[in-house]
C-alpha positions in Angstrom: 3.2 2.9 -19.4 1.7 5.6 -16.9 -2.0 5.0 -15.6 -4.5 7.7 -16.4 -5.9 8.8 -13.4 -9.3 9.8 -15.2 -10.6 6.0 -14.4 -10.3 6.3 -10.9 -10.4 2.3 -10.4 -9.5 2.0 -6.8 -8.4 -0.9 -4.4 -12.0 -3.0 -3.4 -11.6 -4.6 0.5 -13.2 -8.2 -0.8 -9.9 -8.3 -3.5 -7.5 -5.4 -2.9 -7.0 -4.8 -6.5 -4.6 -1.9 -7.2 -4.2 -0.2 -10.6 -1.3 0.7 -12.8 1.8 1.2 -11.9 0.4 -1.5 -9.6 -1.8 -4.4 -10.7 -3.0 -7.6 -8.4 -1.5 -10.1 -5.8 -0.6 -12.0 -2.4 1.9 -13.5 -2.0 0.8 -17.3 -0.5 -2.4 -16.8 -1.9 -4.8 -18.7 -4.6 -5.1 -16.7 -7.6 -8.1 -15.3 -8.8 -7.8 -15.9 -12.2 -11.4 -16.7 -13.6 -10.2 -19.1 -15.3 -8.9 -19.4 -19.1 -8.9 -16.5 -20.9 -11.4 -16.0 -23.5 -10.3 -15.9 -27.1 -13.8 -14.8 -28.4 -13.9 -11.0 -29.6 -16.4 -9.5 -28.4 -18.3 -6.2 -28.9 -15.9 -3.0 -28.9 -12.3 -5.8 -29.1 -10.2 -5.1 -31.8 -9.4 -8.6 -33.7 -10.1 -8.3 -37.0 -8.9 -4.8 -37.3 -5.2 -3.9 -38.6 -2.1 -4.5 -36.5 0.0 -1.3 -36.5 2.9 -2.0 -38.3 6.3 -1.3 -35.7 9.2 -3.8 -37.8 9.6 -0.1 -40.0 10.3 2.3 -37.3 13.4 3.5 -36.3 15.3 0.9 -33.9 16.2 1.7 -30.8 20.6 1.7 -30.4 20.3 0.9 -26.3 23.0 -1.7 -25.4 20.8 -4.4 -24.1 18.2 -4.1 -27.6 18.2 -7.1 -30.1 18.5 -6.7 -34.0 16.0 -6.4 -36.7 15.1 -10.5 -37.8 15.7 -11.1 -33.7 12.0 -13.0 -32.2 11.8 -10.9 -29.7 11.6 -7.9 -32.2 8.6 -6.7 -32.5 8.5 -6.6 -29.3 11.0 -4.4 -28.4 9.4 -1.9 -30.9 5.7 -2.3 -29.4 7.5 -1.6 -25.8 9.3 1.3 -27.6 6.3 2.7 -29.9 2.8 1.1 -29.8 0.7 2.8 -27.2 -2.5 0.4 -28.1 -4.2 3.5 -29.7 -4.5 4.9 -26.3 -3.6 8.4 -28.0 -7.5 8.2 -29.3 -8.6 8.5 -25.3 -6.7 12.3 -25.5 -5.1 12.6 -22.2 -2.6 16.1 -24.1 -2.9 18.4 -26.5 -2.9 17.4 -30.3 0.5 16.4 -31.6 0.5 20.7 -33.2 1.1 21.8 -29.6 4.1 19.8 -28.8 5.3 20.8 -32.6 5.0 24.5 -32.2 6.2 24.2 -28.8 9.3 22.1 -29.8 9.9 25.0 -32.7 9.9 27.4 -30.1 11.4 25.2 -27.3 14.2 22.7 -29.2 15.2 21.6 -25.3 11.5 21.4 -24.6 12.0 17.6 -23.4 15.4 17.3 -21.7 14.0 20.7 -19.8 12.3 17.3 -17.8 14.2 14.2 -18.1 13.0 13.2 -21.1 15.5 10.7 -22.9 16.3 12.1 -26.7 15.5 9.6 -29.7 18.3 10.1 -32.6 15.2 8.6 -34.7 12.8 10.8 -33.9 11.7 14.7 -32.8 9.7 12.8 -29.3 11.4 11.5 -26.8 11.6 8.5 -26.3 8.6 6.5 -24.8 6.2 9.8 -25.5 4.9 8.8 -29.4 2.5 10.5 -32.1 0.2 7.5 -31.8 0.3 4.7 -34.7 -3.2 4.8 -35.1 -3.9 8.5 -34.7 -0.7 10.3 -35.5 -2.3 13.6 -34.6 -2.3 12.9 -31.2 0.6 11.1 -29.3 0.8 9.5 -25.8 3.5 8.2 -23.7 4.5 3.7 -24.4 5.7 1.9 -21.4 9.5 3.0 -22.8 9.0 6.4 -21.5 9.7 5.5 -17.0 11.6 2.4 -18.3 14.5 3.2 -20.3 17.4 4.9 -18.5 21.1 5.7 -19.7 23.3 4.8 -17.5 26.0 6.3 -15.6 28.8 4.9 -18.5 26.4 6.8 -21.3 24.6 3.5 -22.1 20.9 3.6 -22.6 19.0 0.5 -21.2 15.6 -0.8 -21.3 14.0 -1.8 -18.5 16.4 0.8 -16.3 13.8 2.8 -14.7 14.1 6.6 -15.7 14.7 8.4 -12.6 15.6 11.8 -14.2 11.9 12.2 -16.0 9.8 14.4 -14.3 6.4 13.3 -15.3 4.4 15.8 -12.8 5.9 18.9 -13.2 5.9 17.7 -17.6 1.7 17.8 -17.1 1.8 20.7 -14.9 3.3 22.3 -17.8 1.4 20.9 -21.0 -1.3 22.3 -18.3 -0.3 25.8 -18.1 0.7 26.4 -22.2 -3.0 24.9 -23.0 -5.0 26.8 -21.0 -2.4 30.9 -21.5 -4.1 29.4 -25.3 -7.0 29.3 -24.4 -8.2 26.4 -23.6 -10.1 24.7 -20.9 -8.0 23.0 -18.1 -6.9 19.5 -18.4 -6.4 19.1 -15.2 -8.2 19.7 -12.0 -6.9 21.7 -9.6 -6.7 18.1 -7.3 -5.3 16.5 -10.3 -2.0 19.7 -10.3 -2.2 19.7 -6.1 -0.9 16.1 -6.2 1.5 16.6 -8.8 3.2 19.1 -7.9 4.2 16.5 -5.1 6.0 13.7 -6.7 9.2 15.0 -8.6 11.8 13.3 -10.5 11.8 9.2 -11.2 7.9 9.3 -9.7 4.0 8.3 -10.5 0.7 8.8 -8.4 -0.3 5.2 -7.2 -3.5 6.7 -5.8 -6.8 7.4 -7.4 -8.2 10.9 -8.9 -10.6 10.3 -6.0 -8.3 10.1 -2.8 -7.3 13.5 -1.7 -3.8 13.3 -1.3 -1.0 11.8 -3.5 0.3 8.8 -2.8 4.2 8.3 -4.6 5.3 5.6 -6.0 8.8 5.3 -7.8 9.6 4.3 -11.2 10.0 0.4 -10.5 13.1 -1.4 -13.0 11.8 -3.9 -14.9 14.3 -6.9 -15.2 13.6 -10.7 -15.1 9.7 -9.7 -15.7 9.0 -12.9 -17.5 10.1 -15.4 -14.5 7.9 -13.5 -11.8 5.2 -14.5 -10.1 4.4 -11.3 -8.0 4.7 -8.0 -9.7 4.3 -4.6 -8.5 5.5 -3.3 -5.7 2.1 -4.5 -3.5 3.0 -8.2 -5.2 -0.3 -7.9 -6.1 -0.1 -9.0 -10.4 0.5 -12.9 -10.3 2.1 -12.4 -14.0 3.8 -10.5 -17.0 0.4 -11.2 -18.8 -2.4 -9.7 -16.0 0.3 -6.4 -15.3 0.0 -5.7 -18.3 -2.9 -5.9 -19.4 -4.2 -4.3 -16.0 -2.4 -1.4 -17.6 -2.6 -1.0 -20.7 -6.8 -1.2 -19.2 -6.2 1.3 -17.0 -4.5 4.3 -19.6 -7.8 3.9 -22.2 -8.2 0.4 -23.6 -11.4 -1.5 -23.7 -12.4 1.1 -20.8 -15.0 1.2 -19.7 -16.0 -2.1 -21.0 -16.2 -3.4 -24.1 -19.5 -2.0 -25.8 -18.4 1.1 -24.5 -14.9 1.7 -25.6 -13.8 4.8 -27.3 -10.7 2.4 -27.6 -11.1 -1.1 -28.8 -8.5 -3.9 -27.3 -6.5 -4.1 -28.5 -6.0 -8.1 -29.9 -3.2 -11.0 -28.6 -1.0 -10.6 -31.5 -1.0 -7.3 -30.8 -0.1 -7.6 -27.0 1.6 -10.9 -26.9 5.4 -10.4 -28.7 5.5 -7.0 -26.6 4.9 -8.9 -23.0 7.5 -11.7 -24.1 10.1 -8.4 -25.2 9.8 -7.0 -21.7 10.0 -9.8 -19.4 13.0 -10.8 -21.0 15.3 -7.6 -19.8 17.8 -8.7 -17.5 19.8 -6.0 -15.7 23.0 -4.4 -16.9 26.4 -6.5 -15.2 27.6 -3.8 -12.6 31.5 -2.9 -13.1 33.5 -4.7 -11.9 34.7 -4.1 -7.5 37.0 -5.3 -5.7 36.3 -9.4 -5.2 37.6 -9.2 -2.2 35.0 -6.9 -0.8 32.2 -8.5 -2.4 33.2 -12.0 -1.1 33.4 -10.2 2.2 29.5 -9.1 1.7 28.2 -11.4 0.4 29.0 -13.4 3.9 27.4 -10.1 5.4 24.1 -11.1 3.0 24.0 -14.4 4.1 24.2 -14.2 8.0 21.6 -11.7 7.9 19.1 -13.2 6.7 19.0 -11.2 3.5 18.3 -13.6 1.0 14.9 -15.1 3.3 13.1 -12.3 1.7 15.2 -10.9 -1.2 16.1 -14.6 -3.2 19.3 -12.9 -4.9 19.1 -15.1 -8.5 15.4 -16.4 -7.8 12.7 -14.0 -9.4 10.1 -16.1 -9.2 10.6 -16.8 -5.7 9.7 -12.9 -5.0 7.4 -12.8 -2.4 5.3 -10.1 -0.2 6.4 -9.0 3.1 2.9 -8.1 5.7 2.8 -4.9 6.6 2.7 -4.2 10.2 4.3 -1.7 12.8 6.5 -3.9 13.8 9.5 -5.3 11.8 9.9 -8.8 11.8 12.3 -11.5 10.2 10.9 -14.7 8.1 10.4 -17.4 10.9 11.0 -14.8 13.5 7.2 -14.7 15.0 5.4 -18.4 13.8 2.1 -15.8 13.1 3.9 -13.7 11.6 5.6 -16.9 9.5 6.9 -14.1 6.1 7.9 -11.8 9.0 6.9 -8.5 8.4 7.9 -5.2 7.2 6.3 -1.1 8.9 7.4 1.3 5.1 5.6 3.6 4.5 2.1 3.3 5.8 0.8 6.0 2.9 0.5 3.1 0.8 -1.7 1.1 2.4 -4.6 3.1 1.5 -4.6 1.5 -1.7 -5.7 -1.8 0.3 -6.9 -0.7 4.1 -8.6 2.3 2.7 -8.4 5.4 5.8 -11.5 6.7 5.7 -11.1 9.5 3.2 -11.5 7.6 0.0 -8.5 6.0 -0.1 -9.7 2.3 -1.2 -13.2 0.4 -1.6 -15.4 0.2 -4.2 -16.7 3.0 -7.1 -18.6 2.9 -11.0 -15.3 1.5 -12.7 -14.9 -1.6 -9.6 -17.5 -3.8 -11.7 -15.9 -3.2 -15.2 -12.4 -3.8 -13.7 -13.6 -7.3 -12.6 -15.4 -7.7 -15.7 -12.1 -7.0 -17.0 -10.4 -9.6 -15.5 -12.3 -12.2 -15.7 -12.5 -11.9 -19.4 -9.3 -12.1 -20.1 -8.5 -15.0 -16.8 -6.0 -12.4 -15.5 -4.2 -13.4 -12.3 -5.0 -10.7 -10.1 -5.0 -11.4 -6.2 -5.0 -9.8 -2.4 -1.9 -8.1 -0.5 -1.3 -7.7 2.8 2.3 -5.9 2.1 4.9 -4.9 0.1 6.8 -7.7 -2.5 10.1 -8.2 -1.6 12.7 -6.4 -4.2 14.5 -7.9 -7.0 18.2 -6.6 -6.0 19.6 -7.2 -9.6 20.9 -4.0 -11.0 20.8 -2.2 -7.5 23.7 -0.1 -8.7 22.0 2.3 -11.3 18.2 1.9 -9.6 18.6 4.7 -6.6 16.8 6.3 -5.0 15.0 3.4 -2.8 11.6 1.5 -1.0 8.5 2.1 -2.6 8.2 5.1 -2.7 11.9 6.3 -3.6 12.3 8.2 -0.1 15.4 6.8 0.7 18.6 8.3 -1.4 22.1 5.5 -1.2 21.9 2.2 -0.1 23.9 3.8 2.9 21.5 5.4 3.8 18.9 2.3 3.4 21.7 -0.2 5.6 21.3 2.6 8.5 18.0 2.6 11.1 15.5 5.0 9.9 15.9 8.0 12.1 19.3 8.1 10.7 18.5 8.5 7.2 17.9 11.9 5.9 15.1 13.6 6.4 15.3 15.5 2.6 17.4 14.9 -0.1 18.5 16.5 -3.9 16.8 14.6 -6.9 18.0 16.3 -9.8 16.3 20.2 -7.9 13.7 18.4 -6.9 13.5 18.1 -3.0 12.1 14.9 -1.5 10.9 16.1 2.0 10.3 12.4 3.9 8.2 13.8 6.4 5.2 14.5 3.6 3.0 12.0 3.8 2.9 9.5 1.3 7.0 9.8 1.8 8.0 8.0 5.1 11.0 6.5 5.0 10.8 4.4 8.5 10.6 0.4 7.8 13.4 -2.1 6.8 15.6 -1.6 9.8 16.8 -5.4 8.4 20.8 -4.9 8.1 21.1 -1.6 9.9 22.9 -2.9 12.9 26.4 -3.2 10.9 29.6 -1.8 11.9 31.0 0.7 9.0 33.3 -1.8 7.8 30.4 -4.8 7.2 28.1 -2.0 5.8 30.2 -1.0 3.0 30.9 -4.7 2.5 27.6 -5.7 1.8 26.9 -2.4 -0.4 29.6 -4.0 -2.4 27.8 -7.1 -2.9 25.0 -5.7 -3.3 25.5 -3.4 -6.3 27.7 -6.4 -7.5 24.7 -7.9 -8.4 
């Protein structure tokens, strides 16, 4: 799900909590779990309410989709169709607005990189609410279903062509032209113009600039113990709960929530389905070349951070201006990395509102405690799962490096600008920095090509 900025929950210096598409945590630190979840419903929670049916809704013909009757089918359907009632917070104009726009412009959603849903007039991940169909809302599938180069749909792959910022701006423009008050503030509009396809804004509404974050792949999430790019979520349940909360359900607290918190019977199937998504197998490559690349991978110590095939071992590499490999410096046992400094304002602050507590902080802490979530501080960036690299370009947490070839070159040699579906990513703009991850950048051309062949085979 994409969390709207309306809550404005920022990172607190004491717990360094970063929200969707982030969550909260730090490798090696004890999780701030606050104990076991509380099963008893509190005022404003929806434990006894009917759960909207999704089994009768059309299934998506994705290459890795499970069929009706499979134990994960209900959760898969909720991933595709269920916004957990958050359509009621009215982040968008009414459904009728989009129906009229579609009648005038049948290719409306294609223009912004949405994926067509053959079973619906609305695209994958942007649906009529199951509780209030007069309003629309995004679901988790919006950013995490993609069409592979061979034409197959794949659940969990990042939707790298979706220009969410441009879409939000176009919706607001049309809404205003029809005589309505703007739904976006001037500051929000300015930040949306800087994102481009495949990215969202990780900072709160209070921060004066956008902090772009690439849509992450949802592969092998169920096995991970450090989720989101800051590595702050201790498990998938925490990540999903925080995402739903920041989207408006159960917030600001159970007694004042416009949207009651959904019961576990509605959330748990979706969490199970999302945790089972695997990366698509890469097309067959040159076996000898791949073996050569694996030797380079092992020699360069890439597995010290990335742990190919072991998602539960993926941890956080601390941020610092000087990069170190794990074991290189006794004072930095996990090494260090110098990727985009702009993202560290979500934890460290910069004197301009980039961190610190705000009015939503106490409600957030209470929510984490009430549901026994694993939310922990972060001092760096989570090492990426390398599965599916062949379909997840561009790279780094902000999508600032267009190819693996560019990533395996010294930062100064990486493209300063590149085009992403018509949008120019300028890495000199704050938040788009392509510095850092200088590991493996001193290879010969032949070694680099072999390493890429291996990485793309994972």
